Structures are given as C-alpha cells and as structure tokens.
C-alpha positions in Angstrom: 80.5 110.5 120.9 83.0 112.6 122.8 81.8 111.6 126.2 82.0 107.9 125.3 85.6 108.3 124.2 86.5 110.1 127.4 84.7 107.7 129.8 86.7 104.5 130.7 85.3 101.5 129.0 85.1 99.6 132.4 83.0 102.4 133.8 80.6 102.2 130.9 80.3 98.4 131.2 79.8 98.7 134.9 76.9 101.2 134.3 75.4 99.0 131.7 75.4 95.9 133.8 74.0 97.9 136.7 71.2 99.1 134.4 70.4 95.6 133.4 70.3 94.4 137.1 67.9 97.2 138.0 65.8 96.4 135.0 65.5 92.7 136.0 64.6 93.8 139.5 62.0 96.3 138.2 60.4 93.6 136.2 60.5 91.1 139.1 58.9 93.6 141.5 56.5 95.0 138.9 54.8 91.6 138.6 53.2 92.3 142.0 51.1 95.1 140.4 49.7 93.1 137.5 49.4 89.6 138.9 45.8 88.2 139.1 44.2 89.2 142.4 42.4 85.8 142.7 45.8 84.0 143.2 45.6 82.4 139.7 49.1 81.8 138.3 49.8 83.4 134.8 51.4 80.9 132.4 52.4 80.8 128.7 54.6 84.0 128.8 57.9 82.3 128.0 57.5 82.4 124.2 57.3 86.2 124.5 60.6 86.3 126.3 62.2 84.1 123.6 61.0 86.4 120.9 62.3 89.5 122.7 65.7 87.9 123.4 65.9 86.8 119.8 65.3 90.4 118.6 67.9 91.6 121.1 70.5 89.2 119.7 69.6 90.4 116.2 70.1 94.1 117.3 73.4 93.2 119.0 74.6 91.4 115.8 73.6 94.4 113.6 75.4 96.9 115.9 78.5 94.6 116.1 78.6 94.4 112.3 78.5 98.2 112.0 81.4 98.7 114.4 83.4 95.8 112.9 83.0 97.1 109.4 84.3 100.5 110.5 87.3 98.8 112.2 88.1 96.9 109.0 87.8 100.0 106.9 90.3 101.8 109.1 92.7 98.8 109.0 92.5 98.7 105.2 93.3 102.4 104.9 96.5 102.0 106.9 97.7 99.4 104.5 96.8 101.5 101.5 98.5 104.6 102.9 101.6 102.7 103.7 101.7 101.3 100.1 101.2 104.8 98.6 104.0 106.3 100.6 106.3 103.4 99.9 105.6 103.7 96.2 106.3 107.4 96.2 109.6 106.7 98.0 110.7 104.1 95.5 109.8 106.4 92.5 111.6 109.3 94.2 114.8 107.4 93.9 114.5 107.9 90.1 115.0 111.6 90.4 118.5 113.1 90.0 120.2 115.0 92.8 119.6 117.3 94.5 115.9 116.7 93.9 116.1 113.0 95.1 117.7 114.0 98.4 115.3 116.8 99.0 112.2 114.7 98.3 113.6 111.6 100.1 114.2 113.6 103.3 110.7 115.1 103.2 109.1 111.7 102.6 110.9 110.3 105.7 109.6 113.2 107.7 106.1 112.7 106.3 106.2 109.0 107.2 107.2 109.9 110.8 104.4 112.5 111.0 101.9 110.0 109.8 103.1 107.5 112.4 102.9 110.1 115.1 99.3 111.0 114.1 98.3 107.3 113.8 99.6 106.4 117.3 98.4 109.7 118.9 95.2 110.2 120.8 91.8 111.3 119.6 92.1 114.7 117.8 95.9 114.4 117.4 97.4 117.4 115.6 97.4 117.2 111.8 99.6 120.3 111.5 102.9 118.5 110.8 101.2 116.3 108.2 99.7 119.3 106.3 102.9 121.3 106.5 104.9 118.4 105.0 102.3 117.9 102.3 102.9 121.5 101.2 106.7 121.1 101.3 106.5 117.9 99.2 104.3 119.7 96.6 106.8 122.5 96.6 109.7 120.0 96.1 108.0 118.5 93.1 107.5 122.0 91.6 111.2 122.7 92.3 112.2 119.5 90.5 109.9 120.3 87.5 111.3 123.9 87.2 114.8 122.6 87.7 114.7 120.4 84.6 113.8 117.0 86.1 112.0 114.8 83.5 108.3 115.6 83.7 107.5 111.9 83.2 109.6 111.0 86.3 108.0 113.8 88.3 104.6 112.5 87.2 105.4 109.0 88.5 106.2 110.5 91.9 103.2 112.7 92.0 100.7 109.9 91.4 101.4 108.0 94.6 101.9 111.2 96.5 98.4 112.3 95.5 97.1 108.9 96.6 98.9 109.3 100.0 97.4 112.7 100.5 94.0 111.5 99.7 94.3 108.5 102.0 95.3 110.9 104.8 91.9 112.6 104.4 90.2 109.3 104.1 91.7 108.0 107.3 90.7 111.2 109.1 87.1 110.7 107.9 87.2 107.0 108.9 88.4 107.9 112.4 85.4 110.2 112.9 82.9 107.8 111.5 81.3 105.9 114.3 78.2 103.8 115.1 75.4 106.4 115.3 74.4 107.5 118.8 70.8 106.7 118.1 71.7 103.0 117.3 73.6 102.7 120.6 70.7 104.4 122.5 68.2 102.0 121.0 70.4 99.1 121.9 70.7 100.2 125.5 67.0 100.9 125.8 66.0 97.6 124.2 68.4 95.7 126.4 66.9 97.3 129.5 63.3 96.6 128.4 64.3 93.0 127.6 65.6 92.6 131.1 62.4 94.0 132.5 60.5 91.3 130.7 63.0 88.7 131.9 62.4 89.8 135.6 58.6 89.7 135.0 58.8 86.1 133.6 61.0 85.1 136.5 58.5 86.5 139.0 55.7 84.5 137.3 57.7 81.3 137.8 58.5 82.3 141.3 62.3 81.9 141.1 65.0 84.4 140.3 67.5 81.9 138.9 70.4 84.1 140.1 73.3 82.2 138.4 71.7 81.9 134.9 70.4 85.5 135.0 73.8 86.8 136.2 75.6 85.0 133.4 73.1 86.4 130.8 73.8 89.9 132.1 77.6 89.4 131.9 77.4 88.1 128.3 75.2 91.0 127.2 77.7 93.4 128.9 80.7 91.8 127.2 79.0 92.0 123.8 78.1 95.7 124.4 81.7 96.4 125.6 83.2 94.8 122.4 81.0 96.9 120.3 82.2 100.1 122.0 85.8 99.0 122.0 85.8 98.3 118.2 84.1 101.7 117.7 87.0 103.5 119.5 89.7 104.3 116.9 92.1 105.5 119.6 92.0 104.7 123.3 90.4 101.3 123.2 91.9 97.9 123.8 91.2 96.8 120.2 93.3 99.1 118.0 94.2 99.0 114.4 97.8 97.9 114.0 100.1 100.5 112.5 102.7 97.8 111.6 102.4 98.5 107.8 103.4 102.1 108.4 106.2 101.0 110.8 107.5 98.5 108.2 107.3 101.1 105.4 109.3 103.6 107.5 111.9 101.1 108.4 112.4 100.3 104.7 113.4 103.9 104.0 117.2 103.8 104.0 
C-alpha cells in the first residue's frame, strides 16, 4: 500500500475516472464488432446492466464497510490509550516523593511522545515512545526498591501496562488496511461494468453524456472516500487526537 499512500488522492481519483471514461468508450466502440450484420437491433440487454451495477454497488458497500471499520477501530484505540495514560497519571499521584515527581515527569514526556507519533506522518519514529516506556518501567522498579507500597506501585503498573499494550495495538491498526486484492477487484469490476454500460448505450444509439458523466463522478467519489478512510495519516479524513490532547492538558 506504500505507493497508494505516497500518491495524492486527487491523482488517484483522476486516474480512476479516466479509466472509467475509457472503459465506457471501449464498450461503446466495441459494439461495432458484435452488432448483427443484417442491421437488426439488439434489445433486452438492460436487465444485465442493472444486475452488474447492483453487484458493483454491493462491492463498493463491502469495501467501504472494511475501510470504515478500520477507521472506527483506530478512533476507539485513541480513546482507550488516552484513558489508560490518564489513569496511570492519577494513580501516580498516590506515590510519595521523590517517586511521584519522577513518574509524573516521565508520564508527561510519554504523553507528548504519543501525541507527536499520532500527529506524525506514516512511519513516524517510535524511538521516543519506546525509550520512555523503558524509563517508566525503571522508575517503577526504583519506587519498589525504594520502599514505596507495593500495592500503590501495582495500581500504577496496571494502567501503564494497558497504555504500553495499546501503543502496540495502535501501531498494528495503523498498518492494517483494506487488502490490495480487494481494491484491485473493485477497480477491475468498475472498469468492466463501464464497458457494459458503453455497450448498452451503443445498442440504444445514444451516449447520454450527462447521466453517464454523473455516474462516473459518483463512482469516483465513492472510491475516493474508501481510499481516504483507509489512510491513517495523510488523508483528509483523519482520526481525531483530541482525547490525547485533552488528557495531556489535564496533567498539571
């Protein structure tokens, strides 16, 4: 999926609508090769076009559902991670000094690192996050060995473990995309459907430019939304990081 992420969405949509236009034209011109030589007009083909377009709508809906479910999963993980870090922050305040100050400072840095990663581009560096995870684990060991109550340290470790696990879950969710084969089948099916549309238009002897153009635009918009939802970073439809922003602002 790398080339899809690196290619501007408008360029992909432009190529898609051009492919559909060429497909309609190919079907329209292809009718010349199969039409009856005796001049007899072929009729009764419209029901085939209705069936093909119905299947195309089903395929678009299936692919849209895949991309939307992945978008919603990424959005839910942001909320869960913000809640886990906030819970760890609140429980850290139960520690005595100097352990409270050490852990609180590291948690602030960790929240900043998670925000930077969330708002960064595709493949943004995870180094700061991983380094701070190690420092937070060391701080909890320091507190344990320094005489902090094990129960309190355990209360802090539980949401910290959740936050660390959610970091890995968010990384996995960011790399989980609509399969390439599904997108390829969608593009191929759309092109073949437009070939049939051009063929039926040729049978009827009229191109219906306005209606055909609107159909191609609608298909392109639907395809563009699917791709946009499937871009965790760099698209126009992005998962809001407001829960993390609000959580960081609450750290006084």
